N, C-alpha and C positions, 0 to 999 in steps of 0.2 A: 487425767493424762498418765498418772503413775500406773494405773491398772493396765492401760493400753501398752505402755512401755514394758511392763512386766510380762504380759501375755506374749508380746512380740519377742521378747528375749527367750521365753520358754519354747517358742516355735522351733528353734534349732534343736533342742533336746527331743521334742516330740517328733520332728522329722527323722531323726536317727532311729526312732523306734518304729514308726509306721511305714517308712520306706526301707523294708528289709531286703538284704541281698538275695535271699532265696526267692523273692517275688520277681526278680529281674527276668526279662526286660520290660514287662508290662506294668508292674507295680499297681495292680488293681486295688489292693487294700489301701495303699497310700493315697492314690487318687480319690478313692471313695471317701476316705476320711477328710481329705482336703475339700472336696465338693460339699460335704456335709457342713463344714465350717463356713464356706462361702454362702451356702443356703441359709444358715442361721443368721449371718450378717445381713443378707437381703431381706429377711423377715423382720429383723429388729430395726433396720434403718427407717422405714416409714413410721414405725411406732415412736421412735425417738424424735423424728421431725414433728410429728403430731403433738407430742407432749411439750416440746420446746415452744412451738407456736402457741399452744394453749396457755402456757405459763407466761410468755411474753404478752399475749393479749390481756390476760388478767392484770398484769402489772401496768400495762398501758391504760386500761380502764380505771384502775385505782388511782393512777397518777392524774388522769384527766378529771376524775371526780374530786380529788383533793384540790386541783386548781380551780374548779368551778366553785367550790366552797370557800376558796380563798385561804386554804390552809397551807402553811409552809412548814414542813418538818425538816429540821436541820440536824444532821448527824455529824459528829466529830469524825476526824480521819480514823481514829482508833476504833470507833463504833462501826464504821463502814468496813474496816479490815476484819473485824470480828464477825460481821454479818456475812462476809464473803459473797457467794452467789445468791444469798437471800436478801441482799441489799436492794432497796427499791429501784435504784437506777441501773441495776445489772440486767443485761439482756443476753439471752443465749443466741449464738450464731453457728451456722454450719458452713 
């Protein structure tokens, strides 16, 4: 989330550079750069969705396998905090 907020904040500075007054009124360069960024986002969105579903599926499979074996792994609150998004119970959502 920090990267998203940082890039969003930089957007104001970038727009001042790509939307130049000499390109008025059509702003072809500014619109082209903006469309490029939208295209990049549309390319990476399905990749991210696929990766998140794959990771969630692997964690679900590992959890069901552990339940079938009768294993119960207990983590302390501190250990779960340190694991962050690598914690076994963490699932990605969009």
